[in-house]
N, C-alpha and C positions, 0 to 999 in steps of 0.2 A: 320374697324376704320382707314383705311389708310388716309382718309381726316383729321382725328384728328392728326395723326402723322405728315403729311405734313404741316398742318397749325399751328401746335403746340398749339392747343386749350387748355386753362386751364380747369381743371376738372369741374368747376362750369358752363361751357358753354355747357356741355353735359347733356342731360336729364337723370336723375338717374334711376336705377332700384329700385324696391320697397324696397329691403333691404339696399340700399345705400342712401335712402332719408335723413335719420337723419344726416349722416356724411357729405354729400356733398351739402345739400340744402343751397342756398343763401350765398355761399362763394364768396364775392365780393372783389374788390380791395379797401381797406380802404383809400387809398390815395385820392380817388375821393369823399369820403363821408364827410359830415358835422361832425365837432368835437365839442362835448360838454363835460361838467363835472358837478360835483355836485353843482358848483356855477353858472352855466348857468341858467338864469331866463327863466322858461318855462310856457307858458299859453296854454290853450286848449279850443276847441269848437267842438261840433259834436254830433253824435248819441249816443245811449246807450253804445256802445263799448268804447266811449271816457271816460265814467265813470270808466271803468276798468283800462284804461291807467292812469287816474288821481290818482286813489286809489293806484296803484302800485308805481307811482312816489313819492307820499307823504310818503307811507310806507317805501320807501327806501331812504328817506332823500334828495331828490332832491329839488332844489329851485323852487317850484311850486308857481306861482302867483295866489293868491285868493283875489279878490277885493270886494267880497260880501259874505254874509253868509245867512243861512236860506233856506227855500223851494226854489227849482229851481236851486240850486247851485251845486248839487251833481255831474253832469256830466262835469262841466267845471269851468272856472276861474271867471265867473260872473253869474248873475241870469238869464241865458237864457234857463235853463233846457236842455232837449234833443233836438238837432237841427238836423233834419234828412237829409235835402237835401241842395243842393248848393244855392237854392233860399232863404231859411230862414237864412242860414249862411250869405249870402250877405246882407239881411235885417238888421242883427245885426251890420254889418260893416257900413251900412248907418245910423243906429241909432247913432253910435259913431262918425262918421266923416262927415255926411251930414245931411239932413233933411228927416227923414222917417215919412211922414204924411199920413197914409192910410185913405181911406174913412171910414172904420169901425175902430174906435179908441178903442171900447170896446164892449163886449157882456154882457147883463143882464142875469143872470143865477140863478136858484134856485137849490141848491144841496140837497134838501130834508130837510134842516135845516134852511136855510136863503137865502135871495137874495144877490147876489154878482155881482161885475163887473169883468169880465174875460178879460185878455189880449188875443186877438185872435191869436197873433203871438208868444206866448210862452206857452208851456205846464205848467199847475199847478200854474200859476201866477194869483192871484185874489186880488181884492181890496174891501174894505168896502164901499167906496164912491168916488166921483170924486176928492175931495181934496187929498185923499190918493193916488189916481191914478196919479194925476199930480206930486205929490211929488216923488213917487216911480219911475216914468218914467224918471224924471230928474236925480235922483240918479242912475238909471240903466245906463243911457247914460254916466254918468261920470265914473261908474265902468267899463263898457266895454271899454271906451276910455283909462282908466288907464291900463287895462290888455293888450290891443293891442299895446300900445305905449311904455310900459316899459319892455316888454318881449324881450329876445334875440331870442327865438324860439317859434313859434306858431304851436301846433299840431292840425291839422284839420282832423276829421273823417267824411267822407260822407257815407250815408247809403241807400238812396232811390232816385229814379228818378220819381216815381208817385207823383203827387201833387194835392192838393185841393187849389183852388184859388178864389179870388173875381173877378167876371166878369167885374166890373166897372173899377177898377184901376189895376188889375193884381196882387195885393199883394197875397202872398202865406202863407197858414196856416201850422203849424207843423203836424196837424192831421185833419181828417174829422171834420167839425164843429159839436158840440153836437146836439142831436135830438131836444132839446128845441129851438136851435138857427137856425137850418138848414132851408134855404130858396132856393128852386131850381131856383128861378129867379135871385138870387144873387150869390149863391155858386155853383161851378162846379168842375169837376175832369178831369184830362187829364194825359197822359204820356208825360213827357218832352223829349226834343231831345238832342242828342249828342252836337249839336251846342250851344244850350241854356246853358247846363251845363258847357261846356268849356268857354263860354263867361262869365258866373257867376264867375268861378274860376279865370279868368284873371282879372276881375274887383275887386275881393277880393284882389288879389295880388297887383293891382295898388293902391288901397286905403291904404292897409297895408303898402306898401313901401313908399307911399307919406308921411305918418305920422310917420313911423318907418323905415327910410331909410336903416338901417343895419339889420333889422329883417329878419330872415330866417323862412321858412315854412317846416315842415315835414307833409306830407299828407298820409293818408291811407284810404282804403275802408273797411267799417265795414263788418265783416264776419257774422253778425247777419241777418238771412233771413227775408223777408217780413212776417209779421204776417198774412196778408191777402192781396188780390189784389182786386181792384175795376174794373179791366179790365175784359172783357168777355173771360177769359182764365183760365187755370189751374194755381194755385198759385205757384207751383214749376217752371213751364215754365216761368211765369211772373218774378219770382225771378232771374232766370238765365239771362233773358234778361235785367232786371234792373241792376244787378251787372256788367254784361258784358259791358253795355253802360257806366256806371259810371267809370268802370276800364279803358275803352278806353279814355274817356275824361280826366281822371287823368293822364294817360300815356302821352298824348299829352301835357297837362299842364306842367308836369314835364320836358319834353324834351324842350319845348319852353322857360322855365325859369330855366335852369340847374344851374345857379349861385346862385339862392336864394331859390329854391324849391327842396325838396328831397322826394323820395317815400320810405315808409316803408311797406313791404308786409305782413301785418297781415292777410289780406284776403287769400292769398296763403298759409300761414302757417296753418291756421285753416282748409281750405278746401282740402289741398293736403297732409299735413304732419301728421296730427293727425288722429288716428283711431277712437277715440270716443271723439270729442272735446266739445260736447254740453251737457248742463244740460238736465234734464228729459223732458223739454218742446221742445227739439230739435231745439232751437233757440239761447238761451243765452250761452255764452262761459263759460266753467268751470274755476274755479280759477286756477287749476294747468296748464291749457292750457294758460291762461293769463300770468302766471309766465314764462312759456317757451317762449312765444312770446316776453315778455319784457326782458328776458335774451338775446335773439337775438337782441333786440333793443340796449341793452348795447354793444353787440359785434359789432354792426354797428357804433355806434355814440360816445360812451363814452371813454374818455381818461383822463389821469392825475388826477385821484381821489385818495383818501386815503382809498379806500375800496377794494383794491386788484382786480380791474377790469382788471389787466394785463392779466388775463386768457383769456379775450375776444379781446385783441388788436392784435392778430395774426389770420390769416386764419387757421392755423394749431393748433387745440386744442390738445396739446401733452399729452402723458401719464404722464410725469413728473408734469405738471400743475394740471391735475385731481387729482393725488395722493397728491399733496400739499394741495389742498382744502379739500380732504377727511381726511387727517391727521389733518388739522386745525379743522374740524367739530368734529372729534373724541376727540381732546383735549378740545374743548369747552364743549362737552358732559360730560367729566370727571370732569370738573369744574362746572357742573350743570348750565351752561349758555344756557338754552334751547332756548331762543329767537334767540341768535346768531347762534345756530346750525340750527334752522329752516331757517334763512336767507341764510346761506351758502348753504344748500341743495336746496333751491329754485333757487339760482343763477346757480347751476351746474346741476340741474335736467335734462335739455335738453341734456347735453353732457354725463352725467354719468348714464343714465337710465338703462344701461345694466351692471352696475358694482355691484358685490356682496357686496362690502364694503359700497357702497351708500345705499343699501337696509338694511343692518345690522344697520347702524347708524340711518336710518329713523325709523326702528322698535324699536330700543332702545329708541329713542326720544319719541315715542308713549307710551312706557312702563313707562318712567319717568313722562310723563304727565298723566299717568293712563288711557290712551285711549286704554284699553285692547282689545276691540272689533276690533278697527282699526288695532292694532298690530297683532291680530290673523289672520285677513283677509290678511294682507301683508305677514305674515309668510307662510300661505297656498299657496299663489301665488308664493313666492320665492322658496318654497320647491319643486315646480313642475320643476323649472329650475335647481336649485342646489340640487339635490336629496340626495347626500351623505354628505352634509355639516353638521358636528356635532354641530357647534354653532347654526345653524338654528334649528336643532332638539331639543337642550336643551332649547332654547328660546321658542319654541312652547310648550314644556311641562310646562314651567314656566307660560306662558300666559294662557294656558288652565286651569291651577290650579286657577288662578285669576278669570277668567270668570266663572268657576264652582262655586267659592265662592259667586260671585255676584248673579248668577242664583239661588243659594240655598236660598238667602234672599228674593226672590220673592215668594209669596204665591203659594204653589203647593199642599197642602193638607188642605182641608176645616176645618177639625176638629182641626188640629194642628196650623194653621197659620191664621185663619180668622180675628184675631185682628190686624194684621200687619199694615193695613192702615185704621183702623176703624174710626180715627178722621178726615176723609176727610171733606172738606167744599164744599157744593154745592151752587152755585149762580144761581138764576132764576128770571124770570119776563117776562112780555110781551116783544116781540121784540121791539127794539128801545127805551128801557126804561133806558139805562145807565148801563147795566150789563157788557159791555166790559170795560167801564171806571173803574168800581170797580175791575174787574179782573186784569187789568194791574197795578192798585195801590197795590193790595195785592201781585201781582207777584214781586213787588219791595221790599217786606218785606223779610228779610234774612231767615225766617223760612218757606216760602211758595214757591211753584213752580206751575205755572198755564199756561198751553199751549193752543192750539187751542180748539174751541168747539168740544167736542168729538162726539156730535150729536147722537150717537147710544144708549145713556142711555134709552130713551123712548122705543126703540125697544127691548132692553134687558128686560125691565120691563114688556113688553107685554108677553114675553116668561115666565118670572117669575110668572105672574098672571095665565097664562094658566096651568102651572105645579101645582101651588097652588090649582087650582080648580079641578084638576084630582084626587079627593080624593080616588077613588077605586084603581087607578094605584099607587098612593103614598103609600097606605096601602100595596099593593102587594110587592113593593120594599122597604118597611120600610123607607120611606122618611119622617122624622118628620119635623115640622116647623123649628127647629133649624138647621137640616142638609140642608134644602132647602136654608135658608137665608145665612148660612155659605158658601155654594157652590157658591152662586151668589156674595157674598162679595169677595170671592177669585177670581172669574172670573173678576169682574170689577176692583178690586184693582190691579190685575196683569197687566192690560193694562197700568197703570200709574207708575208702580214701577221703571222700567228702567229710565223713564223720571225724577222721583224724585231723584234717585241716581245720575244721570248725573248732575243735577242742585244742588246737595248737599243740598237738602231741607229736612225739617222734615215732612212737610205736603203738601198734594195736594189740590189745589183749582180747582174744575171743574165748568166751566161756560158754560152752554147751557141754553138759556132762558126758554125752556120748562121743565127744571128740576123742576120748580115750580108746574107742573101738576102731578108729581109722588113723591112728598115728603113723603107721607105716606109709600109707598113701600120702598123707599130708607131708611127711618127711621127703617123699619123692618130689612132690609139687613145690615145696618150699625148702630148698637145701640148707637154709640158715635158720629156719624156724626152731623154736625150743618148746618143750612140752612140760607141763606140770600135772602130775597125776596125784589127786587128793584122795586119800584112803581114810575111812572112818570105821570104827568098830562095827562090824556087820550087824550085830544085834541091835545097836542103836539105829542103824540105817533101816533095818526091817521094821522096827517098832514105829519109826516115823513114816515109812512108806504106806503102811496099812491105814494110816489116818489121812492120806492124801485122796483127793477126789479127782484124780487124773483120769481122763477118758480118751479113747481113740477117736478117729475121724468119724466113726459111726455113733459116737456118744456112749459107747460101752466102756466100763472100767478097764484100764490096761491090766494085763495079766499079773503083773508083779506087785500090784497094790491090793490084791484080793485077800491074801492071808500071809502069815509068817513064813510058811513053807515056800510059797512062790517068791516072796520078797528075798528070802535067803538064797534061793536058787539064782535069782537075778543078780544079787550082789556078788555071788561066787563067779558067775559068768563074766560080768563086766570087769571085775578086779583082776581075775586071772588073765583075761585077754590083754589088759594093760600091762601086767607084769611080764607076760611072755613076749609081747611085741617090743618092750623096752630093751630086751636082750638082743634084738636083731642088730646086725652090723650098721645098718643105715641110721639107727637111732642111738648108736654108741655115744655116750656123754651128752645126749640131747634131751634126756628125760629126767626130771626131778620128781622123786617120790616123796611126798610129805604126808604125815598123819595129821588129821584134824585135831586130835587130842594134843599133839605137840604145838600146833598153831594156837590153840586156846591157852595152854599152860605156860608156854615159853614163846610168847608172840614175837617179841623183838628179835630174839636169837634166830627164830625160824625165818622171819622176814628178811633179816640181814643175809642169811644163807641163800634165800631165794634170789634176792637182788644180785648177790655175787654170782650166782649161777647164770643170771640173765645179763651179766656184764654191765650192771647199772650201779650208780652211786646210791648211797643211803639217803632216804628222804623221810624225815620224821612224820610227815603228813600221813604216811601209811598207817600209823597208829591212831590217827585222829580221823579216820575215814568217815565216822558217823557225824562229824561236824562239818564236813566239806561237801559243797555242792559243785559237781563238775561233770559235764557230759550228761548223758541220758541215764535216768534211774528208773528202770521199768518196774512194773508190778509183777513180781514172780513169787513162787511159793515161799521163798525165804526173805522177801522184802522187809517184812515187819521185824524179823530177828536181826537183820544186818543194819537196821537203822539205829541200833543201840550199841553201847560199849560192850566189848568182849566180856563174857562171863562164863563160868564153868558149869552152869546149871544144866546144860544139855548133855553132860558127860554121864555115861552109865545110867541113862534113864530107862533102859530096858529092864533094869532090876525092879522097877516099880510096876511094870506092865506084863512081864512074862509069867505065864503059869508053867507047870511041868510039861504040858503038851507042847507049848511054844518052844521050850528049850530043846526037847527031843527032835522036833521038826527042823529047827535050825541046825542042830548038830548033824543030822542026817544029810543035809544039803550043803553045809558050808563049814562044818566044825573043823575040818582039816585046815582050810585056809586061815581060819581064825588063829590056830596055833602057829602056822607058818609065819604069820605076820607079827607074832609075839603078843597078841592080845590075851592069850591063855597059854599055859605051859602044857596042858592036856585037855581032854574033853570032860573032865570031872568038875563041872561048874553048875 
């Protein structure tokens, strides 16, 4: 290290050893950096990592500029959704400051429910008609203009260099065009170049500073890898090449514009500093990693705030300052200010990760929040490091007692506990009939918890029926009908019990469409359970099914999404089975049949009727389901639709899609059932 001594290099100029990474990473001279505070107006645009930056800034009370709301606004300041590459970012600048008039102004697209106009240059942006399109585009132009011209600092996150583009005018799409739209004569793919991306960034800066002369830019490269590559190469290799080229272009861009553009190394922090930075998909960055990244963001840029950011205003994070914040967190914990404790811990987690007091406060916070399982896991990990610490040992005993109490409430003995979750509610119906909508509405009720489709119910019932039919074996083992049903009620209920407790609900609602096929068996297993069978006009069901990309375990399309005839046959089978079983004595007065159309048109009346059927009081939250976050909200086929207010747009959509052949095929398979249910008076439609 003689050259270090001779040249007097600062520690941050020397590549750190592994164990030194946390303490010496990114220690720069703050005098050369941009300075901001909580009053600095910040706007953002970029890839999906930009969304995490935005969420953090808002959560921590920064002056984030938001000029639009609704779909497409989550990742940035206006309604441009995720903008992955420098080309599409530049197009948004041209929308705001110049005239962006591409050849393809819109795409006509059928999402399985209705025809829409899509914006080719923004993800998730759709219009009902051309008038709405023209109005929204003007509004968007103004919103982007306002965001870019009123901000003091614009944060740009670039993520990709592969592009899909229009061969005619060179305009670039955020993603590959949908299969319904794709035209190989018009749409093409290529790997963009270093020179192109650098040119785009310089043009972005030119337009930005022309209309916002004092505006500064903080730019970062997204650490989120490519989901897939369209090049003829391995996706991992393509990702490294992609990020390396972007990083080089950004480096040159920053050096060429050092007075107004500043680089923030989120990409390096995630890929070099963190041992396990990504979620289970190995792509998206964990919340705790984002918190550490943004703590460094504060250490880089933030000054003169009222939020004790003095911790980060020095290159040397001293013992005294760490102790100060740990003491403050402990004091807030004593006062039961749990949100403040969490904020303090998030701010110092990057610097205090190896501190015993930091872990003790974090564990006590979990205990106060009654997150006993999280606390137990943290205690077990901390106990490996600080083996002889008495406080950790005492806390572990306390938490294990709590988790044992919770576990004891979960059914574990068929004969003793089989009634614990006996009043479960099962929702079923043919796929695409509105079962998800009813699920999220009931999930908003304070007494219910309803998570993802469990999907395994039908498989469990197959095993139940097999054992039920093994009469000789049952006789040998003395397995009565009561023992059999109690055992399976215990099994099924135990899967949901932790979820019910976590959501502080009294009852579970399990929605899997094909529950309607096993109502008889479920009624045997759960003597107090109730069932809701959701029925929808079979023509709309079939029209929606044929647009689904559902596949079986071998990757082949399931039979009933192949065409209208198969979809109609499926609807007829499922609905008839549900109607027939509902008439069985064991299901007497336990099945509620509702029509999707009634739920849409007479929502409050239908929901009051359903709750009366379930012996529950009215809760107006069921009508505000789209505004309430409670429990798990999985990504399912209808997730997008049920995140919005109820509307009648999905009714009678079959009229827009059916031709004469479709009508005849449906009539031959399910026309009779359609009239029985009152959707038509005869087959002359």
